[in-house]
C-alpha positions, -999 to 999 in steps of 0.1 A, spaced: 0 0 0 15 33 -11 -9 58 3 -13 51 40 -24 86 50 -53 108 39 -51 145 48 -82 166 42 -92 202 46 -125 208 65 -146 237 52 -155 234 15 -138 200 13 -149 175 38 -177 198 51 -202 219 33 -218 249 51 -198 238 82 -212 202 85 -201 167 74 -226 145 56 -232 111 72 -222 94 39 -188 111 42 -185 100 78 -191 64 67 -164 67 40 -140 80 66 -148 49 87 -141 26 58 -108 44 50 -96 40 86 -107 4 87 -84 -3 57 -54 6 79 -49 41 67 -44 71 89 -68 101 88 -56 137 92 -78 168 93 -60 200 83 -81 231 89 -79 269 95 -106 267 122 -99 271 159 -101 238 178 -130 246 201 -151 258 172 -143 227 152 -150 203 180 -184 220 186 -196 212 151 -177 180 144 -190 151 167 -169 126 147 -135 142 155 -124 108 170 -122 94 135 -91 113 129 -56 102 141 -45 138 142 -61 172 137 -41 202 125 -60 233 135 -55 271 133 -40 268 98 -10 247 109 -4 263 143 -20 237 166 -17 199 167 -45 179 184 -46 142 192 -83 132 195 -75 100 213 -57 117 242 -72 152 238 -36 165 239 -31 200 224 4 210 211 8 246 200 33 247 171 42 284 174 42 313 199 8 326 212 -6 358 197 12 391 206 -12 408 231 -1 442 220 -11 433 185 -45 420 196 -51 451 217 -42 473 186 -68 455 165 -95 459 192 -87 496 195 -92 499 158 -126 481 163 -117 452 140 -147 429 139 -152 401 139 -120 392 157 -111 356 168 -80 349 189 -69 313 192 -39 296 207 -17 310 180 -40 324 152 -57 358 150 -85 358 125 -110 383 109 -125 391 75 -106 402 44 -122 436 45 -102 444 76 -68 439 58 -57 476 59 -63 479 97 -44 446 103 -15 457 82 -13 491 100 -11 473 133 16 449 121 37 479 107 32 500 138 44 473 162 72 460 138 60 424 141 70 395 118 36 381 109 21 368 78 -14 373 64 -32 343 48 -64 346 28 -91 320 26 -123 327 7 -130 360 24 -114 352 57 -81 367 68 -58 348 91 -27 363 109 0 338 119 37 339 128 60 338 98 66 304 84 35 287 99 10 272 75 -9 240 69 22 224 54 43 229 86 14 217 107 10 186 85 47 179 88 44 179 126 14 156 125 31 131 102 62 131 124 40 124 154 24 94 135 56 81 120 44 87 85 63 101 54 47 128 33 55 105 3 27 81 16 0 108 20 -27 120 -4 -41 154 5 -74 170 -7 -85 207 -4 -104 235 -21 -90 269 -12 -60 293 -12 -47 282 21 -46 246 10 -18 251 -16 11 247 9 -1 214 25 -12 199 -8 23 206 -23 38 187 7 17 156 -1 28 129 -26 -5 133 -43 -26 165 -43 -63 162 -50 -89 190 -54 -126 187 -50 -149 199 -79 -157 232 -61 -120 241 -55 -106 273 -68 -93 272 -104 -57 279 -92 -58 249 -69 -72 226 -96 -44 237 -120 -18 225 -96 -36 193 -84 -25 158 -95 -62 148 -94 -94 168 -98 -124 150 -84 -158 151 -99 -177 154 -66 -182 186 -46 -169 188 -11 -178 157 9 -189 138 -23 -154 145 -37 -137 131 -5 -159 100 -8 -148 96 -44 -112 99 -33 -116 72 -6 -133 49 -31 -103 52 -54 -79 45 -25 -98 14 -16 -101 2 -52 -65 3 -63 -45 27 -41 -48 55 -68 -31 33 -94 -46 54 -123 -31 86 -108 3 73 -101 17 78 -137 9 115 -134 29 119 -102 61 137 -111 85 121 -86 114 105 -104 150 96 -94 177 107 -118 201 80 -130 220 99 -157 218 116 -191 216 103 -226 240 114 -254 217 144 -261 218 155 -225 183 144 -217 177 132 -181 172 94 -177 155 84 -145 131 59 -129 98 65 -110 103 70 -73 76 44 -67 65 12 -84 99 4 -99 123 -25 -94 159 -25 -106 189 -47 -110 224 -32 -115 247 -59 -128 282 -63 -143 318 -69 -134 336 -51 -106 351 -17 -116 323 -11 -141 306 17 -122 280 -1 -101 291 17 -69 291 51 -86 255 45 -99 243 31 -66 257 58 -44 243 85 -67 208 69 -64 211 67 -26 221 104 -25 191 115 -46 167 94 -27 179 111 4 177 145 -11 141 139 -21 132 126 14 126 90 3 136 66 30 159 37 21 175 7 37 207 -3 20 223 -36 28 261 -32 25 279 -66 29 314 -52 23 314 -18 39 314 1 7 290 28 19 300 34 55 313 69 47 279 78 32 267 111 47 233 116 62 222 79 67 226 60 99 254 34 96 247 3 116 275 -23 121 312 -23 114 341 -48 113 337 -56 150 301 -50 158 274 -68 138 241 -51 133 209 -66 145 175 -67 129 160 -50 159 184 -21 156 176 -16 119 139 -16 125 142 8 154 161 34 133 136 31 104 107 40 128 117 76 121 105 84 85 132 109 78 160 85 88 175 61 62 199 34 72 229 16 58 234 -19 72 271 -28 73 275 -66 74 313 -68 78 310 -79 114 289 -109 104 307 -140 91 303 -144 53 284 -177 56 259 -161 80 250 -131 60 223 -147 38 205 -158 70 207 -123 84 192 -107 53 165 -133 50 155 -125 85 155 -88 79 136 -87 46 102 -100 60 104 -73 87 110 -46 61 80 -59 41 59 -59 72 68 -23 79 60 -14 43 25 -29 45 18 -6 75 36 26 66 46 24 30 83 26 38 112 22 36 105 34 1 136 16 -13 155 -15 -3 190 -15 -19 209 -48 -17 246 -47 -27 264 -79 -35 230 -96 -39 246 -128 -52 261 -133 -18 229 -126 2 205 -142 -22 225 -168 -41 209 -187 -70 211 -219 -49 193 -205 -19 158 -214 -8 138 -182 -6 104 -199 -5 99 -186 30 103 -150 21 69 -146 4 84 -126 -25 56 -109 -45 54 -113 -82 60 -76 -86 84 -65 -58 87 -27 -61 111 -3 -45 140 -27 -46 174 -24 -62 197 -54 -64 234 -49 -72 253 -80 -84 280 -93 -107 258 -117 -127 220 -117 -128 218 -155 -129 239 -158 -97 209 -144 -78 179 -164 -66 155 -167 -96 125 -159 -75 140 -125 -67 151 -118 -103 117 -127 -115 103 -98 -94 126 -73 -111 115 -56 -144 146 -35 -153 183 -42 -156 212 -18 -158 242 -34 -173 277 -19 -166 311 -28 -180 320 -47 -212 295 -67 -232 263 -53 -216 242 -74 -240 255 -106 -223 244 -92 -189 210 -86 -203 209 -121 -217 218 -134 -182 190 -113 -167 166 -129 -192 179 -164 -184 173 -159 -147 138 -147 -155 132 -177 -178 122 -154 -207 136 -150 -242 168 -132 -248 160 -99 -267 191 -104 -288 207 -70 -283 235 -61 -307 271 -63 -293 280 -30 -278 311 -15 -262 304 10 -235 328 38 -227 338 44 -191 309 59 -172 282 47 -196 257 20 -189 228 3 -207 193 0 -193 168 -25 -206 133 -33 -193 114 -66 -197 82 -47 -204 67 -52 -239 83 -31 -266 110 -17 -244 141 -5 -262 176 -4 -245 188 30 -234 225 40 -231 233 68 -208 261 83 -188 258 78 -151 251 110 -131 275 109 -101 265 121 -67 272 157 -56 300 145 -34 322 115 -40 324 89 -13 354 92 9 373 59 8 393 62 40 373 34 57 388 9 80 372 -18 59 397 -13 30 426 1 50 426 -22 81 395 -44 79 395 -79 64 383 -86 29 371 -121 23 396 -146 8 382 -143 -27 388 -106 -28 422 -105 -11 454 -99 -30 479 -128 -32 516 -123 -37 526 -155 -55 555 -144 -76 568 -162 -107 558 -199 -108 534 -194 -79 562 -202 -54 547 -180 -28 512 -176 -13 511 -145 8 476 -131 14 469 -94 18 433 -90 31 434 -51 32 455 -22 21 476 -21 52 487 -57 48 492 -52 11 517 -24 17 534 -45 44 538 -76 22 547 -54 -8 577 -40 12 587 -74 25 587 -95 -7 618 -97 -29 621 -75 -59 615 -103 -84 581 -111 -68 571 -74 -66 580 -66 -102 563 -98 -114 529 -85 -101 537 -49 -111 544 -58 -148 512 -79 -150 491 -50 -137 479 -70 -107 479 -41 -83 458 -17 -103 434 -45 -111 429 -53 -74 425 -16 -65 397 -13 -91 379 -46 -86 384 -53 -48 391 -19 -33 367 -3 -58 387 28 -63 390 37 -100 411 68 -90 437 47 -72 437 21 -100 445 47 -126 473 61 -105 487 26 -100 485 20 -138 508 50 -144 534 34 -121 530 0 -137 535 14 -172 568 32 -162 592 2 -166 622 25 -160 613 27 -123 634 4 -100 615 -18 -76 621 4 -46 609 36 -63 577 19 -76 569 6 -41 574 41 -28 550 56 -54 523 30 -48 525 37 -11 522 74 -17 492 70 -40 474 48 -13 482 74 14 467 102 -6 433 84 -6 431 63 25 437 69 62 457 38 73 455 26 109 484 36 130 
């Protein structure tokens, strides 16, 4: 369920002439019974509202006074969201005989024809107040307070994201809170300016329009409206500079290809843009590649394994994304950890609609093709998931079958697409052989008639800082370690991180070192295992300079590593 919250204005939207029709009350009851949360967002003062609305208990939260007061009907707790009215200002209005004049916990309200007297009082006292108009009414509030800020407070109180809320309104003061909702609806009697900016214009007036909206939510969770919602996540740009992206909701994605092809660059860019757009994600990081990611909570490290309980606790806050570092969990136990976490994430999604995205790096380790995932209850169309892997057919077929789009990186992307189709047990589209330049990827969808798209990956605003203990001092698994073997494989010295690499490099004989240097083994390891294209390119320059003696080449490699990584003391 995507839309787990319904936020509605009162006058002119839910209510007509101040009262709510019984059929609208019944629709609200149905909506709440479906598991959705109901929010009322109104300009009215709370006592006035409660006097004419006997069904206030249907709402999980009420935002009154145009965003200035939060009310919990279950506990009857009132929470002012701004300072109370300035008494000198109220006295100035009374001395000017401004009538009618209503003074709430925060709001001061009158009619629009009193605008000049209100402005005179504001200027005279030098106050920072804003005037909000609403169908002839005039509301005076502290600067920055509106229905959107009130809605944000209510959603935070309920643990909901604005991306899982549909809002409906009719008047000028509804613009702000509707813009904050993932989907904005306008009833038939709404002002033309509000209809122009709405994602959905309902056919019914006031309460009848709200009933219509609730019926659509119950029928298919607004499926017909979702293609019109503008939220997209940028992936890159095509050769003509046009943006290439995916919908923020309803999409599943696999990123596949050899190490060093750009999977990490693409993935980190997507995570950054999800965060910028306030979409919550849970990224599973088996090898500590994202522990320097800024803004997300990092759980786990080399020495402290994360727990499922910790992950779920952090995700309770809608604004907080999490990266789950599995380095502290033995390699053979990681699939079991993930298969214990995924059902909990799905359960949270069914109740709250989030985390909006689940990103699984090294998916072939966590969901190998040989694993039994029958107990995971994987839906046929699993949306909001991104699997990152080497080969598509190395991932459990049940998971691949739920993915509809693949992004192929590195050489021979057509072979990656073919592997994706094999894993899905569908025909190979027979793409023409293609050589991608560095930074380019190919995207192909299994949907009917889809054509492959080649684009250049859009990197994040800030590159990830690779000074992590994972590469510098932590242990990489055996299959990703560097082995100093020398000519004829006479040695077998393992370097499981950069620190031990440098130590062994300094300790082996010149013949062994030059053997690996001439073969380009160091740069290859830096690119594929350490995942640093920058370090790999610097190492390649050293490898190509055959005039360098062994000692000088060692020194330069050490310097290049030191420029990019903070090594343990």
